[in-house]
N, CA and C atoms as a LAMMPS dump frame, in Angstrom:
ITEM: TIMESTEP
0
ITEM: NUMBER OF ATOMS
348
ITEM: BOX BOUNDS ff ff ff
-5.0000000000000000e+02 5.0000000000000000e+02
-5.0000000000000000e+02 5.0000000000000000e+02
-5.0000000000000000e+02 5.0000000000000000e+02
ITEM: ATOMS id mol type element x y z
1 1 1 N 104.949 276.427 228.898
2 1 2 C 104.079 277.196 229.974
3 1 3 C 103.375 278.175 229.139
4 2 1 N 102.056 278.085 229.938
5 2 2 C 101.007 279.215 229.101
6 2 3 C 101.445 280.54 229.33
7 3 1 N 100.691 281.346 228.097
8 3 2 C 100.916 282.091 228.166
9 3 3 C 100.56 283.292 228.941
10 4 1 N 101.187 284.289 229.547
11 4 2 C 100.72 285.284 230.548
12 4 3 C 100.13 286.626 229.858
13 5 1 N 98.8 287.169 230.469
14 5 2 C 98.424 288.106 229.91
15 5 3 C 98.122 289.188 231.427
16 6 1 N 98.279 290.504 230.758
17 6 2 C 97.765 291.466 231.384
18 6 3 C 96.753 292.214 231.475
19 7 1 N 95.573 291.44 231.917
20 7 2 C 94.555 291.938 231.804
21 7 3 C 93.624 293.312 232.335
22 8 1 N 93.064 294.153 231.791
23 8 2 C 92.804 295.353 232.506
24 8 3 C 92.022 294.982 233.734
25 9 1 N 91.608 295.793 234.933
26 9 2 C 90.888 295.697 236.076
27 9 3 C 89.523 295.597 235.716
28 10 1 N 89.029 296.035 234.832
29 10 2 C 87.502 296.322 234.696
30 10 3 C 87.057 295.22 233.963
31 11 1 N 88.273 294.477 233.313
32 11 2 C 88.031 293.317 232.254
33 11 3 C 87.936 291.929 233.522
34 12 1 N 88.711 291.907 234.312
35 12 2 C 88.69 290.705 235.517
36 12 3 C 87.507 290.979 236.425
37 13 1 N 87.475 292.299 236.82
38 13 2 C 86.067 292.491 237.468
39 13 3 C 84.706 291.757 236.768
40 14 1 N 84.87 292.214 235.491
41 14 2 C 83.531 291.887 234.789
42 14 3 C 83.465 290.364 235.045
43 15 1 N 84.597 289.704 234.637
44 15 2 C 84.699 288.322 234.648
45 15 3 C 84.2 287.792 236.061
46 16 1 N 84.843 288.087 237.254
47 16 2 C 84.511 287.574 238.479
48 16 3 C 82.956 287.736 238.779
49 17 1 N 82.382 288.847 238.395
50 17 2 C 81.084 289.453 238.391
51 17 3 C 80.196 288.153 237.547
52 18 1 N 80.641 288.047 236.435
53 18 2 C 79.715 287.148 235.879
54 18 3 C 80.024 285.573 236.016
55 19 1 N 80.961 285.242 236.684
56 19 2 C 80.975 283.756 237.631
57 19 3 C 80.05 283.923 238.544
58 20 1 N 79.97 284.934 239.42
59 20 2 C 79.082 285.007 240.615
60 20 3 C 77.762 284.989 240.13
61 21 1 N 77.683 285.598 239.152
62 21 2 C 75.999 285.976 238.448
63 21 3 C 75.769 284.438 238.394
64 22 1 N 76.717 283.897 237.515
65 22 2 C 76.07 282.132 237.021
66 22 3 C 76.087 281.377 238.503
67 23 1 N 77.052 281.339 239.199
68 23 2 C 76.599 280.861 240.503
69 23 3 C 75.31 280.915 241.127
70 24 1 N 74.998 282.383 241.476
71 24 2 C 73.709 282.711 241.878
72 24 3 C 72.598 281.626 241.26
73 25 1 N 72.654 281.953 239.576
74 25 2 C 71.739 281.393 238.802
75 25 3 C 71.537 280.073 239.053
76 26 1 N 72.702 279.301 239.191
77 26 2 C 72.583 278.001 239.22
78 26 3 C 71.888 277.513 240.385
79 27 1 N 72.423 278.144 241.611
80 27 2 C 71.686 277.961 242.816
81 27 3 C 70.274 278.182 242.944
82 28 1 N 69.924 279.226 242.146
83 28 2 C 68.243 279.522 242.04
84 28 3 C 67.762 278.424 241.362
85 29 1 N 68.161 277.84 240.166
86 29 2 C 67.808 276.761 239.241
87 29 3 C 67.44 275.404 239.908
88 30 1 N 68.589 275.131 240.903
89 30 2 C 68.416 273.894 241.711
90 30 3 C 67.346 273.747 243.041
91 31 1 N 67.04 275.171 242.938
92 31 2 C 65.919 275.416 244.034
93 31 3 C 64.443 275.501 243.555
94 32 1 N 64.032 276.248 242.434
95 32 2 C 62.921 276.295 242.176
96 32 3 C 62.628 275.275 241.34
97 33 1 N 60.939 275.454 240.883
98 33 2 C 60.473 274.023 240.144
99 33 3 C 60.97 274.092 238.866
100 34 1 N 60.998 272.743 238.349
101 34 2 C 61.79 272.43 236.906
102 34 3 C 60.951 273.137 236.017
103 35 1 N 59.829 273.53 235.94
104 35 2 C 59.187 274.845 235.081
105 35 3 C 58.65 276.015 235.586
106 36 1 N 58.762 277.05 234.62
107 36 2 C 58.888 278.027 235.195
108 36 3 C 57.162 278.46 235.09
109 37 1 N 56.34 277.486 234.536
110 37 2 C 54.593 277.829 234.329
111 37 3 C 54.247 276.716 234.974
112 38 1 N 53.041 277.149 235.675
113 38 2 C 52.658 275.614 236.251
114 38 3 C 52.213 274.652 235.074
115 39 1 N 52.985 273.341 235.368
116 39 2 C 52.695 272.259 234.387
117 39 3 C 52.2 271.109 234.993
118 40 1 N 51.634 270.463 234.322
119 40 2 C 51.036 268.827 234.952
120 40 3 C 52.29 267.936 234.62
121 41 1 N 52.128 267.059 235.551
122 41 2 C 53.098 266.119 235.504
123 41 3 C 52.946 265.228 234.505
124 42 1 N 54.005 264.413 233.842
125 42 2 C 53.913 263.681 232.706
126 42 3 C 55.194 262.563 232.673
127 43 1 N 54.808 261.658 231.911
128 43 2 C 55.885 260.744 231.584
129 43 3 C 55.823 260.119 230.161
130 44 1 N 56.495 259.563 229.61
131 44 2 C 56.657 259.035 228.3
132 44 3 C 56.017 257.736 228.193
133 45 1 N 55.458 257.195 226.997
134 45 2 C 54.756 256.151 226.973
135 45 3 C 55.793 254.872 227.248
136 46 1 N 55.286 253.759 227.52
137 46 2 C 55.762 252.504 228.024
138 46 3 C 57.062 252.082 226.731
139 47 1 N 57.004 252.247 225.616
140 47 2 C 57.739 252.028 224.525
141 47 3 C 58.821 252.826 224.096
142 48 1 N 58.713 253.851 224.886
143 48 2 C 59.982 254.926 224.714
144 48 3 C 61.294 254.357 224.747
145 49 1 N 62.084 255.286 223.632
146 49 2 C 63.366 255.067 223.524
147 49 3 C 63.841 255.261 224.632
148 50 1 N 63.94 256.083 225.489
149 50 2 C 64.297 256.77 226.727
150 50 3 C 63.493 256.838 228.074
151 51 1 N 62.717 256.465 228.318
152 51 2 C 61.536 256.42 229.558
153 51 3 C 62.046 257.986 230.357
154 52 1 N 60.929 258.899 230.476
155 52 2 C 61.324 259.821 231.491
156 52 3 C 60.236 260.242 232.187
157 53 1 N 60.522 261.271 233.372
158 53 2 C 58.939 261.746 233.635
159 53 3 C 59.146 263.13 234.51
160 54 1 N 58.259 263.741 234.477
161 54 2 C 58.412 264.969 235.683
162 54 3 C 57.409 265.274 236.553
163 55 1 N 57.319 265.412 237.923
164 55 2 C 55.884 265.806 238.557
165 55 3 C 55.58 267.123 238.133
166 56 1 N 54.385 266.88 238.853
167 56 2 C 53.721 268.454 238.246
168 56 3 C 54.747 269.637 239.068
169 57 1 N 54.235 270.769 238.346
170 57 2 C 55.014 271.819 238.5
171 57 3 C 53.937 272.985 238.96
172 58 1 N 54.362 273.635 240.42
173 58 2 C 53.518 274.663 240.795
174 58 3 C 54.096 275.842 239.964
175 59 1 N 55.056 275.862 238.874
176 59 2 C 55.547 277.059 238.54
177 59 3 C 56.711 277.981 239.295
178 60 1 N 57.287 278.899 238.922
179 60 2 C 58.283 279.675 239.74
180 60 3 C 57.254 280.51 240.632
181 61 1 N 57.823 280.922 241.813
182 61 2 C 57.336 281.993 242.493
183 61 3 C 57.624 283.437 241.774
184 62 1 N 56.485 284.348 241.978
185 62 2 C 57.091 285.589 241.6
186 62 3 C 58.337 286.066 242.06
187 63 1 N 58.648 286.118 243.233
188 63 2 C 60.053 286.872 243.758
189 63 3 C 61.293 285.802 242.719
190 64 1 N 61.096 284.746 242.908
191 64 2 C 62.22 283.79 242.11
192 64 3 C 62.069 284.239 240.407
193 65 1 N 61.17 284.238 240.385
194 65 2 C 60.863 284.687 238.612
195 65 3 C 61.65 286.16 238.44
196 66 1 N 61.513 286.793 239.074
197 66 2 C 62.081 288.259 239.079
198 66 3 C 63.467 288.372 238.92
199 67 1 N 63.978 287.592 240.27
200 67 2 C 65.538 287.361 240.623
201 67 3 C 65.985 286.637 239.307
202 68 1 N 65.213 286.011 238.591
203 68 2 C 66.442 284.966 237.598
204 68 3 C 66.01 285.868 236.618
205 69 1 N 65.31 286.786 236.515
206 69 2 C 65.063 287.559 235.194
207 69 3 C 66.146 288.646 235.466
208 70 1 N 66.628 289.226 236.192
209 70 2 C 67.291 290.258 237.035
210 70 3 C 68.652 289.281 236.792
211 71 1 N 69.226 288.479 237.269
212 71 2 C 70.407 287.749 237.026
213 71 3 C 70.625 287.633 235.291
214 72 1 N 69.914 287.124 234.892
215 72 2 C 69.765 286.524 233.464
216 72 3 C 70.072 288.149 232.613
217 73 1 N 69.449 289.168 232.944
218 73 2 C 70.048 290.218 232.589
219 73 3 C 71.236 290.794 232.439
220 74 1 N 71.481 290.712 233.82
221 74 2 C 72.919 291.034 234.333
222 74 3 C 74.025 290.173 233.588
223 75 1 N 73.433 288.878 233.36
224 75 2 C 74.65 287.864 232.827
225 75 3 C 74.977 288.789 231.506
226 76 1 N 73.797 288.489 230.733
227 76 2 C 73.813 289.125 229.136
228 76 3 C 74.879 290.471 229.081
229 77 1 N 74.468 291.544 230.009
230 77 2 C 75.18 292.602 230.21
231 77 3 C 76.633 292.202 230.462
232 78 1 N 77.257 291.592 231.235
233 78 2 C 78.484 291.401 231.679
234 78 3 C 79.035 290.577 230.239
235 79 1 N 78.346 289.313 229.965
236 79 2 C 79.275 288.993 228.798
237 79 3 C 79.178 289.732 227.513
238 80 1 N 78.056 290.577 227.288
239 80 2 C 78.322 291.376 226.508
240 80 3 C 79.581 292.568 226.388
241 81 1 N 79.728 292.792 227.528
242 81 2 C 81.026 293.896 227.782
243 81 3 C 82.129 293.325 227.994
244 82 1 N 82.097 291.86 228.299
245 82 2 C 83.461 291.177 228.018
246 82 3 C 84.166 290.975 226.845
247 83 1 N 82.883 290.061 225.932
248 83 2 C 83.099 289.998 224.587
249 83 3 C 83.634 291.127 223.888
250 84 1 N 83.103 292.47 223.74
251 84 2 C 83.425 293.435 223.222
252 84 3 C 84.207 294.44 223.756
253 85 1 N 84.851 294.181 224.94
254 85 2 C 85.914 294.927 225.317
255 85 3 C 87.14 295.353 224.618
256 86 1 N 87.543 296.656 224.67
257 86 2 C 88.758 296.957 223.514
258 86 3 C 89.909 296.028 223.58
259 87 1 N 90.145 295.439 224.926
260 87 2 C 91.198 294.712 225.411
261 87 3 C 91.631 293.574 223.974
262 88 1 N 90.489 292.901 223.531
263 88 2 C 90.776 292.039 222.851
264 88 3 C 91.466 292.358 221.096
265 89 1 N 91.218 293.595 220.992
266 89 2 C 91.489 294.219 219.833
267 89 3 C 93.082 294.101 219.572
268 90 1 N 93.67 294.223 220.321
269 90 2 C 95.311 293.809 220.843
270 90 3 C 95.807 292.651 220.547
271 91 1 N 95.04 291.675 220.154
272 91 2 C 95.545 290.307 219.687
273 91 3 C 94.965 290.111 217.997
274 92 1 N 96.013 288.863 217.797
275 92 2 C 95.741 288.531 216.435
276 92 3 C 94.382 287.628 216.593
277 93 1 N 93.465 287.501 215.901
278 93 2 C 92.194 286.825 215.664
279 93 3 C 92.727 285.425 216.268
280 94 1 N 93.653 284.937 215.842
281 94 2 C 94.263 283.415 216.234
282 94 3 C 94.232 283.491 217.548
283 95 1 N 94.939 284.49 218.351
284 95 2 C 95.087 284.41 219.723
285 95 3 C 93.959 284.714 220.572
286 96 1 N 92.934 285.153 220.046
287 96 2 C 91.919 285.741 221.079
288 96 3 C 91.458 284.531 221.773
289 97 1 N 91.366 283.321 221.231
290 97 2 C 90.552 282.205 222.004
291 97 3 C 91.439 281.864 223.278
292 98 1 N 92.682 281.863 223.303
293 98 2 C 93.424 281.334 224.169
294 98 3 C 93.552 282.484 225.194
295 99 1 N 93.331 284.062 225.21
296 99 2 C 93.476 284.819 225.703
297 99 3 C 92.205 285.015 226.659
298 100 1 N 90.944 284.667 226.1
299 100 2 C 89.739 284.698 226.301
300 100 3 C 89.452 283.642 227.486
301 101 1 N 89.957 282.233 227.34
302 101 2 C 90.31 281.208 228.231
303 101 3 C 91.132 281.609 229.212
304 102 1 N 92.009 282.238 229.174
305 102 2 C 92.981 282.615 230.42
306 102 3 C 92.235 283.404 231.232
307 103 1 N 91.213 284.251 230.543
308 103 2 C 90.696 285.2 231.627
309 103 3 C 89.419 284.566 232.088
310 104 1 N 88.826 283.386 231.513
311 104 2 C 87.838 282.7 232.462
312 104 3 C 88.475 282.04 233.179
313 105 1 N 89.994 281.752 233.297
314 105 2 C 90.389 281.003 234.412
315 105 3 C 91.274 281.637 235.308
316 106 1 N 91.415 283.162 235.107
317 106 2 C 91.978 284.187 235.992
318 106 3 C 91.946 283.724 237.468
319 107 1 N 90.831 283.807 238.059
320 107 2 C 90.616 283.487 239.247
321 107 3 C 91.185 282.289 239.962
322 108 1 N 91.285 281.136 239.273
323 108 2 C 92.21 279.865 239.727
324 108 3 C 93.567 280.217 239.681
325 109 1 N 93.775 281.03 238.971
326 109 2 C 95.363 281.271 238.913
327 109 3 C 95.887 282.312 239.833
328 110 1 N 94.645 283.195 240.361
329 110 2 C 95.151 284.114 241.319
330 110 3 C 95.025 283.198 242.599
331 111 1 N 93.988 282.313 242.975
332 111 2 C 94.018 281.516 243.845
333 111 3 C 95.226 280.552 244.23
334 112 1 N 95.635 280.255 243.086
335 112 2 C 97.103 279.096 243.279
336 112 3 C 97.994 280.111 243.262
337 113 1 N 98.267 281.301 242.847
338 113 2 C 99.241 282.263 243.051
339 113 3 C 99.431 282.767 244.61
340 114 1 N 97.872 282.7 245.48
341 114 2 C 97.807 283.48 246.872
342 114 3 C 98.412 282.214 247.774
343 115 1 N 98.197 280.912 247.452
344 115 2 C 98.486 279.787 247.993
345 115 3 C 99.734 279.448 248.151
346 116 1 N 100.634 279.861 247.061
347 116 2 C 102.05 279.584 246.857
348 116 3 C 102.966 280.762 247.912
């Protein structure tokens, strides 16, 4: 059976917000053009090992660019606060990885517990 952790509320809140921010970024990245800056279409030459191509990109809309920058900044802030949280000092260095992995998946465990 997996170890059980008593994570502090501020740590789980930060992890939950980080998960949400990353989901919002993923949604935005799927919607915006492939290049942040306007670029011409391109394709690899006919003898390329792995042929690929991209259509022309008009670049990101300024509002999208601003929102992506805001979300990236928040993602870094949250990741930094999670990694440097004093809670991790309670663990031996060899045990931190398992605890941090459990934190990443705590919302799945909560959902499973709620449906039981």
